[in-house]
N, C-alpha and C positions, 0 to 999 in steps of 0.2 A: 463584880464592876468596878472597883477601883483602879484593879489594871488596866479596863477598857478604858476608862477615865483617862486614867495616866497619859495611853497610847493616842489617845483622841488629843489630848492637850499639847504632847509634842509632835504629833503631826500639824496643829493645825498652827503653831509656833514656826515648823520647819515651811511652810507655806508658806508664812508672815516674811521669812528670811528670802525665800525666793522669790517673791512678789517684788521684795524690796531692793532682789538685784538685778530683776528683769527689767527693772524702771527705768535702770541706768541706759543700759544697751537701747529698749524701745526709744527714750527720747534720743538719745545720736542717731539712731535709722531714722527717724521722724524726719531731725535737720535735713540729714544726708538727703530725705527724699525730695523735701520741699527745697533743697538747695537747689537739685537737681529739675525739679519742677520752674524754678525760676529760671535758669536759664534756657530752658526749655523756652519758655513764656519772651524771655527776652530775643531769644533768635528767630522766632516764628515773627516780633515785632521788626526786626531787623529786614526782613524780606521787604518792609511797605517802602523801604529807604533806595532801593536799587534805582528807580524811576522817578525820583522825587526832583530830576534836573530837568526830564525830558521836555520839548519843546510842549508848548501849549494846543490842543488837539485846538476841531472847530467851537464842540460846544465850552469849552472852558473858555474857550476866545470870546464866547458870548457873556459869559458872566463875566469878565473883563470890563469888554466894553460896555455892560450895564454899570459898572462905579465908574467906568474913565471921564463921565463930563460932570463928575464932581456929586457931593453927598445931595443937592437936592433935586438931581433928575434919575435919581435911584428908583424910587415908587415911578413915576412914570413908565421906565423902562423899562419894567418889569411888565407890564400888556401888549410889551413887543417881542420880549424873550420867552415870556412864561417861565418865570425862574421867582423862586421867593427872596421876597423885598429884604426881610430878615437877615437872609445869609445877604444880602447885597451889603446892609451896613456891617457888619462883620466883617465880610471879608476890608470891605474899605477905610475901617478902621484900623484893621489889622496892617494894609497896606503904605498907612501914615506911620506905623511904629515897624514895620521890617520892609517897605521896601515893593516894588512890585517886579522886583525875577521873577522866572520859574520857581524858585527855590524858597520864596519868601511866600508868592501866595498859593503855595499849598500847607503851609503851617496849620492854620487854621484846622484843615482836614485831619490832620496827622492830629491835633489835640484832641480835638473832638473826640476820631476815632481810640483812642488812648484811653482816654473816659467812658467813651459807648464799651469796652472791654473790662474793666472797670465795675461797673453798675453789672454788666452780664453775670460777671462772680460775682458778686453780692444779689444777685437776683438768685442766681442757681446755687446758693448757702442758705438761701429759705425754706429751700426745701432735700436739698441732697447733702452728700457730705463733701468735706473740703476739698478732698481728692476729685470728686467728682466735678466741682465748683469749675475749678484749676484745669480740668479736662475738655471742660464746653469752652471756659474762657482760651486755649490753648485751640482748637478745632475752630472757633470763632476767628480768629487775631491770622490764621493762614488760609483761610478761605480766597481763594484765589479774587471773589464778589469784595470782600470786605479789601483786600489787598489793593485791587483797583482803586476803590471808593475811599482810601485812608489817603491819597494821594493825589485825587481828581479836585481842580477849582471848580468844584458844585457843590451843591449841600445835601450829598446823599451821605457824608459822613455825620452828618448835625444831626441829619432825619434817624436816623439808626441808632445815635445817640439817644433820640426822644424816647423811640420806641423800646430800649434799654430800660429807660426810665421808666416810662409806662409798665412795663412787665415787672421791676422791681416794685414799684409801687401797690400792683394787682396781688402781686403774690403776700403782699404784707398785708392784707386788705381783707385775707381771710381771718387775722386773728384781731383784727379793730372793725370798732364799730365807729370809726370817727369821723363825720362828716367832711372835715376840713382834708382828709388826708384823701375822701373820695373824690372831692373838687382838685385837688391835686391830680391824680392821676386822669380825669377831664381834661386839665389843662396840657398836660403829658402828650396824651390822645391827642387833641388839638394841635400840639408844635409838628408835629409826625404831619399833620397836612400842612403847617405853613408850612414845611419846608421841602415838603415834594408831595404834589397834587396826586398824584398817583399810587404815592405808599399808602393809599384809603384803605385798599386793600387789605389790611391786617385789622381793620376796624371790627369788621362781624367776627375774627379770632379773640380779640380782647371782651368785647360783647360779651361771648359764649363764656371764656372762662373765667367771668365776672359772676355770672350767675354760676356757675356752676361750684365756685368757690363760695357763694352765697346760698347753697341750698339750703342750710339747714337752718336758716332763720332770713324771711321772706322779708318780715316788715324789717328790719335793719338793709336786707338788698334793697327792696326797689324804695329806701329814705336815700340811701346811698348811691343807688344809680340817679336819683331824680337830683343830687349835690355836683354829680359827674358830668351830667348831661348839658345842666345849665351853664356850669362853666363851660362845656367842649362849644356848644352853641354860642355864647360872646365872643371867643377868643378864637373862634371859625370865621366871624361876623366880616374883620377887614377884606379878605382874598376870597370868600365867599362870591363875589360876580367873575371873579379871574377863573376862579374852579367853574363855574358853570359854562363857561364860554370854553374852556379849554375843550371839554365834555361835545359841547355842539359843534366842533370846529375839529372834531378830531382828528379824519382823517385827513386834513391837511400837514398833519404832524408826523402822520407815521413815515418812517425810510426803513423798517425793519421787515425780514422775510417772517412768513408767518413759521409759528412753534413746529417745531420736533418731538417726537416721543425723547429723542436722544436727549436733545439739549435737558427735558423734563430730569431725565433721569444724571442728567451730569450735574444736575444744581442741588438735587438731596443728594450725591456722594457725589462729591467732587473728587477729581485727581485721584489721588493717592490712601484718600481715606479709606473704600472698601478693600482694596490690596491687605493695608495695612491692619484692616479688623479682621479680615482673612486668618492670615499670620498669626497675629493674638492671640486667635481663638483657639487656634491648631497649639499654640503654646500649652494655654490652660487646658485645654483636654488632655498633652502628655502629662503635667502636673496634678493635675488630678486623678489622674488613672496610677501615676506611681505615689503620689503622697495624698490620697485623699485630706479633703478640709475638714473638719468636724463643723458639724450642723449649726451650733452658734456662734460661727465664725461666718456665716452666710448674711449679706444684708438679704434683710426684705423688704421691698419699695410697696407706696400702695399704691392703687391704678390712680385715682386723681390727679395724682403730680404726674404723672406720665402719658396722661392723658392730656393735660393741658399744654403740655411740650408738644404733642405731637398737633393738637389745633393748630398752636403760635410758626408750627413747619408747613404744613399739610393747607392749609386754607387760604391764605397770599397765592401758593403757588399753583393751587390749583384754581381759583381766582383768573389771573391773571393768563393760566394757560387756559381755560375755558373762553375766556372773552377774545384773545388772540386766536384760537382755535376756530372760532364760530361765525368772527366777524371782520373788517375788514378794519379794526384797530389794533395792531401787534405790541403789545406791550409787552412779551416775553424775553425781553432781553435782560443780558447780566444783570448791568447795573439794576434795574426793577426791580429783581430777584432778589436784594439787596435783604430789604423788609424781612424776607421767609431766614435767612440767615441763621438769626441767633435762637430761633426755637428751633432749625435744624439741629445745631450746636450742642442743644443742650440735651435734644433727640440721643445723636451718636455718643456723647456723654456718659447719658443712661446706660445705653449698651456697655459700654467700654467697662461701667463701673460694675457690674455682674460680673467682672472676671476672676478671679481669686487665683495666687494668691495677689496681696497686692501688688509685688514685684513687677507682675504679668502686666498692669494697669500703666508701671512706672515705661514700663517695656515699650507697649505700643505709644505712648508718648514720645521717649525717644527716638523709635523708628521712624514714625511719622514725619516728625518736626525736620529729623534730620537729612532722610527724604526728598520732601517737599524744600528746605534750605537748599540741598544739593543741585537740584535740577533749577531753582530759579537762579542763583547765583551762578552755576554755568551755561545759565543760557543765556545769550545776547537779545533775545526778547523779553524776556524780564525789565530790563536797562529802559524797552519803548514803554507810554503808556498808553498812547494812540498814534493815529495817524495824525503830522500834521500838514498847514499849510508854509509852516517856517523855510524850510529846506527850499522847494520851488517859488515864494516871494525873493529869497533871496536869491536866486539862479535868474531870476525875473528883471532886479533890481542891477545888477551888475552889467547886465545886456543893455538893457532899458535907458539907463540911465545915460549912459555913453551920448547918446542923440535924440536925448528924449521920448522917446518913443513910447505910445501908448500900449496898457497890458487890456486886454479882454481878459475878464474873469467870472468863471463861472462858480457862482452862489453853492456851497455846499449844504442851506437849511431846505428841506421840503417844500417851506412853508411859500418861498420864492416863485414857486410854478403859479402863484395866485393870485398876484399881484405885479403892476405895472414897476419895470425899474428904477430905483433914483440914477439917473444919467447923468443930476451935476450934483448926485450929495453922495456917491457910491462908496466911499472912504469912513465917511459917518456913519453908513445905512449897516443895520442891525444884520440881516443879511452878508453883508460881506467885513460880516465883525476882526475877524484876520487880520482886517487891514489895522486895524486899531491898533493891534500889538506891533506885526511886524509892517515896517511902513514900508511904502514904496510913493517916491518923488516923482514920478510921470503920470498923466491923466490916466484913471480909468474908466473901461468902459464895462458896465456890470450885463451878465446875462442868466437869465433861469438857472437852476440845475437841469430841468430837464430841456429837453428840446422839441418845444412849443411854439404856439404862433409867436409869442412875444419872444425868443431869443429867434424867432427867422428876422419878424420886425426890426429889434434892434441890431441886430447883425448884419440883417443886406446895408440899411440907410450906413453904418459904419466901413463897412466892404464897400461901398460905392464913394464915399467922400474920399478914405483913403485912397483907393487907383487913382482917384482925380487927381491926387495930390503925391504918389508915386511915394507916398511912407509907410518905410518899415513899422512893422508892428509884431505887438508877441499876442497869445493867447495862453493862458492856465486854469487848467479842470482836471479834480480828481475825477476815478476809473466812476464815476456814476453820471460822468457827464462827456465822455470819451465819445458819445451819438456828434455832440454838438462840435466838437474839435472835429469830427470828421466832415460835418457838413462845410465846416468852416475852410479845410482844406479841396474839397471840392468847387465848392464855389467861387472860391479864389485862385483857381488853377490855372485860370488864364493869364492871369495877371502877376502872380506873384509864385516866388519858389519856396518851396515847406524846408524847415531844417531843423528838426527835433533836439532840444537843450540838453534833454531827460527828464527822467522821472523819479520823481522825490516824493518818498510814502506814497506812493500807488497815487504819483500827482504829477502829470505831463505839464512840459514848458516847451511850447512851439514857438518858432520865430519865422515871420513871412517877409519873403525879402522881396520887393520889388525885382518883376525880370528885367528888369534895362539895368538898376545896381546889380543884379548877382551876374550878369554877362559882363559891367566892367569890375 
């Protein structure tokens, strides 16, 4: 017995020595892994800055128009732009600090998205390992919808920041009975709606997750739910009339095609994510076949946290897709699907985190980020944010300023099809918001987006006056209004020669020269 006990003591001492010797390499390996993850995260964020100096597109110009008249006009103008007044005040303050260049106007969105990424990491750490949380954050950062929203002069980044804050608080509520934390959850959920009305589609997912987490204590659940609901209702009151008005007039704001299953699939598995996952899974299969992992190294996840991530990913996407598919209110645009990206990122991270050994997960992260960054940095499209009126208006200004020729401009807002054109104040109108940022020094004649009765009425009257004066003029229209350009060309064919000055970002500029002047 003494012999066996001495052997046991020797083995125990040897195991202690081995554990101490293994501790140092493990610490070094952890540091190396963390450094690689940090570099991958930095590279994923760098993709955001490729288009940061690109011109403002029409919706961004509308946001600038909202703050252009000063602090006192931000609240009244929200009812014309259907934009968040909270974001308007943030952007107004930022413009006073950093200026109004395209780069400066995008600073608030960049900062908000950085904080949103950090909050997603903290939320993932509430349920999963550090590796899983880092993977979720990186997948979130390189998602094309996030890249777009991070440098968009619109409230999307702040809306997803509020959503990630709500998710973090929600996950922490599973271990807390605090009414104050529940009230903070209600406030953060309200902020999502305050920054973007259509992101209301995440509320059913947040509510379902709340009751799943609090299933074990119904008394505490209903008390906390009451606190959250009361706070949410009070916070949402200021913008409730605007939200109701938006949904009552939904058809007048639709400018997107009907949704497709391909777009739905792209949202759930964007770009290179699925191929990289398949490649990593095959590598994990080979490694496990050659060197099987011990059972105690395999992490077992509870089903509840995984279901929470699935709810946050699928419920908003399916609501947007369903409403867009069965009604004429098409909301299934990529930027509106942003609200589901945090849940989608968490789902993919959990799936990747199941791979063993740990180096396989790192391999996936590096491969995914490197491939995405390579195609982003090598593609000229990555440096374009959206189509802009900037270059077309610059071309029109160069030509028209020579003799003060008037410019007919078709609006790019679908709402313009339902109102009379502001003939005396086109440059100050929301429907021609790009003119508030990219100026024209010549007279402007406004036309709606579609070739409707208002377009024909305004256009016919102008052509009659211009022909009597033998006045040269220009016409500018985005591709959705090319029918109006064709109508103008046909209507003026008897008295004008038409010359195309160019097409800039799908925006065409035509010059109309009186035939007598053309012959001279």
